[in-house]
Residue frames relative to the residue before (quaternion, step in Angstrom):
aa qw qx qy qz dx dy dz
L 1.0000 0.0000 0.0000 0.0000 0.00 0.00 0.00
E 0.6457 0.5322 -0.3351 0.4331 3.56 0.94 -0.81
R 0.6236 0.5315 -0.3385 0.4627 3.59 1.03 -0.73
A 0.6610 0.4950 -0.2983 0.4786 3.59 0.94 -0.90
R 0.6245 0.5358 -0.3311 0.4618 3.57 1.03 -0.78
R 0.6471 0.5110 -0.3196 0.4669 3.61 1.01 -0.78
V 0.6547 0.5096 -0.3159 0.4603 3.60 0.98 -0.81
L 0.7708 0.3757 -0.1867 0.4795 3.58 0.85 -0.99
G 0.3950 -0.7020 0.4982 0.3208 3.59 1.10 -0.62
G 0.7458 -0.2950 0.1781 0.5701 3.59 1.24 0.40
F 0.3786 -0.7184 0.5430 0.2139 3.53 -1.33 0.26
D 0.3027 -0.7395 0.5748 0.1766 3.56 -0.85 1.00
L 0.8276 0.0298 0.0535 0.5580 3.58 0.98 -0.85
D 0.0741 -0.7147 0.6923 0.0667 3.50 -1.25 0.73
P 0.2125 -0.8460 0.4771 0.1076 3.60 -0.18 1.23
A 0.7490 0.2834 -0.1915 0.5675 3.62 1.25 0.03
S 0.3935 0.7471 -0.4322 0.3164 3.56 0.45 1.18
C 0.2203 -0.7150 0.6339 0.1960 3.51 -1.37 -0.44
P 0.6920 -0.4827 0.3063 0.4408 3.64 -1.15 0.33
E 0.6606 0.5175 -0.3162 0.4425 3.59 0.95 -0.86
A 0.6646 0.4924 -0.3056 0.4717 3.59 0.92 -0.87
N 0.6672 0.5199 -0.3159 0.4299 3.58 0.96 -0.78
E 0.5106 0.6053 -0.4393 0.4241 3.60 1.20 -0.19
Q 0.6926 0.4232 -0.2587 0.5236 3.59 1.14 -0.63
V 0.6978 0.4869 -0.2748 0.4479 3.58 0.86 -1.00
Q 0.1132 -0.8404 0.5139 0.1297 3.58 0.98 -0.92
A 0.2236 0.7608 -0.5660 0.2253 3.57 0.91 0.95
E 0.5707 -0.5929 0.4377 0.3621 3.57 -1.11 0.63
R 0.7839 0.0198 0.0042 0.6205 3.57 1.13 -0.70
Y 0.0181 -0.7876 0.6158 0.0118 3.56 -1.14 0.59
F 0.3005 -0.7213 0.5948 0.1886 3.51 -1.32 0.46
T 0.3291 -0.7361 0.5639 0.1784 3.54 -1.00 0.90
R 0.6990 -0.4243 0.3485 0.4581 3.55 -1.31 0.09
A 0.6542 0.5235 -0.3128 0.4473 3.61 0.95 -0.86
Q 0.6850 0.4701 -0.2801 0.4810 3.60 1.10 -0.65
D 0.2725 -0.8014 0.4867 0.2160 3.60 1.30 -0.25
G 0.2297 -0.8270 0.5047 0.0928 3.54 0.21 1.33
L 0.6138 0.5610 -0.3546 0.4275 3.59 1.10 -0.57
A 0.7009 0.4495 -0.2623 0.4877 3.60 1.18 -0.47
Q 0.6142 0.5657 -0.3311 0.4393 3.59 1.30 -0.04
D 0.5555 -0.5677 0.4793 0.3733 3.56 -1.34 0.17
W 0.2049 -0.7674 0.5984 0.1052 3.57 -0.92 0.95
Y 0.0491 0.8109 -0.5768 0.0859 3.57 -1.04 0.77
G 0.8249 0.3398 -0.1903 0.4098 3.51 -1.38 0.18
R 0.7294 -0.3510 0.3399 0.4788 3.50 -1.12 -0.91
I 0.1568 -0.8397 0.5198 0.0081 3.54 -0.54 1.28
W 0.1214 -0.6809 0.7122 0.1203 3.50 -1.27 0.70
L 0.0508 0.8184 -0.5693 0.0592 3.59 -0.72 1.00
N 0.0392 0.7301 -0.6777 0.0776 3.51 -0.81 1.18
P 0.2494 -0.8109 0.5063 0.1547 3.62 0.09 1.25
P 0.6405 -0.5407 0.3755 0.3955 3.59 -1.16 0.53
Y 0.2015 -0.7493 0.6235 0.0956 3.52 -1.14 0.81
G 0.6250 0.5844 -0.3962 0.3331 3.53 -1.30 0.06
R 0.6616 -0.5231 0.3817 0.3782 3.48 -1.28 0.57
G 0.8378 0.1602 -0.1464 0.5011 3.56 -0.82 1.05
R 0.7133 0.4312 -0.2560 0.4897 3.60 1.25 -0.10
A 0.6029 0.6016 -0.3614 0.3795 3.58 1.08 -0.68
N 0.1098 0.7720 -0.6181 0.0993 3.53 -0.94 0.95
H 0.0089 0.8484 -0.5280 0.0359 3.54 0.79 1.05
R 0.6091 0.5779 -0.3584 0.4081 3.58 0.95 -0.86
A 0.7145 0.4508 -0.2658 0.4643 3.61 0.75 -0.99
F 0.6724 0.4913 -0.3120 0.4573 3.60 0.93 -0.82
V 0.6513 0.4944 -0.3188 0.4792 3.61 0.95 -0.81
A 0.6516 0.5143 -0.3178 0.4582 3.61 0.91 -0.87
T 0.6635 0.4946 -0.3074 0.4697 3.59 0.93 -0.85
L 0.6429 0.5225 -0.3270 0.4547 3.58 0.91 -0.87
L 0.6983 0.4659 -0.2834 0.4637 3.60 0.80 -0.94
R 0.6244 0.5298 -0.3371 0.4645 3.59 1.01 -0.76
E 0.6977 0.4651 -0.2729 0.4716 3.61 0.86 -0.94
Y 0.6165 0.5260 -0.3418 0.4759 3.60 1.12 -0.62
H 0.7034 0.4597 -0.2743 0.4676 3.60 0.80 -0.97
A 0.6439 0.5013 -0.3177 0.4828 3.60 1.19 -0.47
G 0.5269 -0.6624 0.3928 0.3597 3.59 1.28 -0.19
H 0.4956 0.6612 -0.4337 0.3593 3.60 1.23 0.09
V 0.7154 0.3060 -0.1881 0.5993 3.56 1.09 -0.79
H 0.3067 -0.7784 0.5232 0.1622 3.57 -0.71 1.09
A 0.7756 -0.1196 0.1201 0.6081 3.56 1.05 -0.82
A 0.0408 -0.8086 0.5869 -0.0017 3.56 -1.19 0.53
I 0.1662 -0.6837 0.6889 0.1739 3.46 -1.43 0.32
L 0.1279 -0.7986 0.5881 0.0022 3.53 -0.72 1.20
L 0.1368 -0.7732 0.6157 0.0665 3.59 -0.84 1.00
V 0.1257 0.7977 -0.5726 0.1413 3.57 -0.59 1.19
R 0.6283 -0.4571 0.4421 0.4481 3.53 -1.36 0.06
S 0.3989 -0.7002 0.5242 0.2754 3.59 -1.00 0.68
A 0.1600 0.8032 -0.5382 0.1990 3.52 0.70 1.23
T 0.0888 -0.8816 0.4622 0.0352 3.53 0.64 1.20
A 0.6634 0.5002 -0.3120 0.4609 3.61 1.16 -0.40
E 0.5447 0.6303 -0.3985 0.3838 3.60 1.23 -0.30
Q 0.5920 -0.5992 0.4139 0.3453 3.57 -1.08 0.75
W 0.6606 0.5232 -0.3218 0.4317 3.62 0.91 -0.85
F 0.6381 0.5451 -0.3251 0.4359 3.62 1.16 -0.53
Q 0.5430 0.6902 -0.3871 0.2811 3.61 1.05 -0.72
P 0.6903 0.4653 -0.3254 0.4485 3.69 0.79 -0.77
L 0.5784 0.6114 -0.3738 0.3897 3.59 1.19 -0.39
W 0.5302 0.6359 -0.4047 0.3882 3.61 1.22 -0.36
D 0.5885 0.5811 -0.3668 0.4261 3.62 1.22 -0.26
F 0.7272 0.3931 -0.2007 0.5257 3.59 1.30 -0.20
P 0.6020 -0.5357 0.4258 0.4114 3.60 -1.19 0.35
I 0.0675 -0.7939 0.6042 -0.0121 3.56 -1.01 0.93
C 0.1848 -0.7386 0.6361 0.1250 3.55 -1.05 0.82
F 0.1879 -0.7528 0.6234 0.0970 3.56 -0.72 1.12
V 0.3231 -0.7992 0.4823 0.1559 3.54 -0.23 1.35
R 0.4144 -0.6804 0.5502 0.2500 3.55 -1.01 0.90
G 0.8113 0.2122 -0.1705 0.5174 3.57 -0.95 0.85
R 0.5930 -0.5621 0.4463 0.3650 3.53 -1.34 -0.21
V 0.3916 -0.6877 0.5601 0.2449 3.54 -1.02 0.84
R 0.2409 -0.7490 0.6002 0.1440 3.56 -0.93 0.91
F 0.2330 -0.7974 0.5464 0.1062 3.54 -0.44 1.24
I 0.4419 -0.6821 0.5186 0.2655 3.56 -1.08 0.75
S 0.4908 -0.6611 0.4849 0.2947 3.57 -1.01 0.84
P 0.6896 -0.4978 0.3216 0.4163 3.61 -1.19 0.39
D 0.6447 0.5078 -0.3455 0.4551 3.62 1.11 -0.50
G 0.4786 -0.7173 0.3992 0.3116 3.58 1.32 -0.02
M 0.6544 0.5660 -0.2853 0.4124 3.55 1.25 -0.05
H 0.8149 0.2779 -0.1057 0.4975 3.57 0.86 -0.91
P 0.3698 -0.7216 0.5339 0.2397 3.59 -0.61 1.06
R 0.3488 -0.7196 0.5637 0.2068 3.53 -1.00 0.87
S 0.2087 -0.7965 0.5559 0.1143 3.56 -0.93 0.82
S 0.4535 0.7297 -0.4194 0.2933 3.58 1.25 0.23
N 0.4650 0.6736 -0.4578 0.3471 3.60 1.22 -0.04
T 0.0900 -0.8348 0.5432 0.0026 3.57 -0.49 1.21
Q 0.7064 0.4190 -0.2538 0.5110 3.59 1.27 0.01
G 0.5966 -0.5524 0.4399 0.3812 3.51 -1.30 0.31
T 0.3227 -0.7458 0.5610 0.1579 3.52 -1.29 0.45
A 0.1162 -0.7669 0.6276 0.0661 3.53 -1.14 0.74
L 0.1783 -0.7348 0.6445 0.1139 3.53 -1.15 0.74
V 0.1445 -0.8119 0.5648 0.0308 3.56 -0.65 1.15
S 0.2400 -0.7752 0.5753 0.1024 3.54 -0.88 1.03
I 0.0401 -0.8137 0.5790 -0.0327 3.56 -0.48 1.22
G 0.8551 0.0935 -0.0958 0.5009 3.56 -0.69 1.12
N 0.5792 0.5711 -0.3793 0.4410 3.59 1.24 0.26
D 0.6181 -0.5138 0.4370 0.4038 3.54 -1.32 0.26
P 0.4395 -0.7261 0.4573 0.2653 3.63 -0.56 1.11
D 0.6410 0.5265 -0.3332 0.4481 3.59 1.02 -0.74
R 0.6483 0.5087 -0.3153 0.4708 3.58 0.97 -0.81
F 0.6321 0.5194 -0.3236 0.4754 3.59 1.01 -0.82
T 0.6695 0.4995 -0.2991 0.4613 3.59 0.84 -0.97
E 0.6406 0.5403 -0.3153 0.4453 3.57 0.94 -0.90
N 0.7436 0.4230 -0.2217 0.4680 3.58 0.96 -0.84
F 0.7937 0.3365 -0.1597 0.4809 3.61 1.10 -0.54
S 0.4994 0.6973 -0.4280 0.2851 3.64 1.13 -0.28
D 0.6732 0.4930 -0.3198 0.4489 3.62 1.09 -0.44
V 0.6780 0.4605 -0.3095 0.4821 3.63 1.23 -0.05
G 0.8083 -0.0573 0.0377 0.5847 3.57 1.25 -0.15
T 0.6232 -0.5060 0.4298 0.4134 3.51 -1.33 -0.22
V 0.2028 -0.7880 0.5734 0.0954 3.56 -0.75 1.07
Y 0.1853 -0.7519 0.6292 0.0662 3.52 -0.88 1.12
V 0.0312 -0.7748 0.6314 0.0068 3.58 -0.89 0.95
P 0.3789 -0.7346 0.5086 0.2413 3.62 -0.60 1.07
R 0.3644 -0.7309 0.5380 0.2088 3.56 -1.12 0.66
């Protein structure tokens, strides 16, 4: 999170969060599951870690909304954390942006903020949308391989 914060200069919005997660993210505003972030207006600098897990994952909708709001000019820049599911249809538009493929498995913190979860069984990608590619590479190259489209 600190690396993403350095790239973006802070987070205006986390559209898929909860009070406990926002203690770490520190976005100025966030939407909970009950508020349905997909139905809200997105703006500014975004941190987005779409919901994971059986019956909760909806990467396609979150990625589509992020890209739509970015191309409409509502979202100025974003860091998106997703599964590195490069063969999935929802991932294809992300190849237009710098991506860090994280080495190893990311250990996510549980909602109580205390216990790292070890259930992550897939690789992780961090996608930089609307940010300076050099700044993104500088901040993320030591955690994985950074792809920058030409």
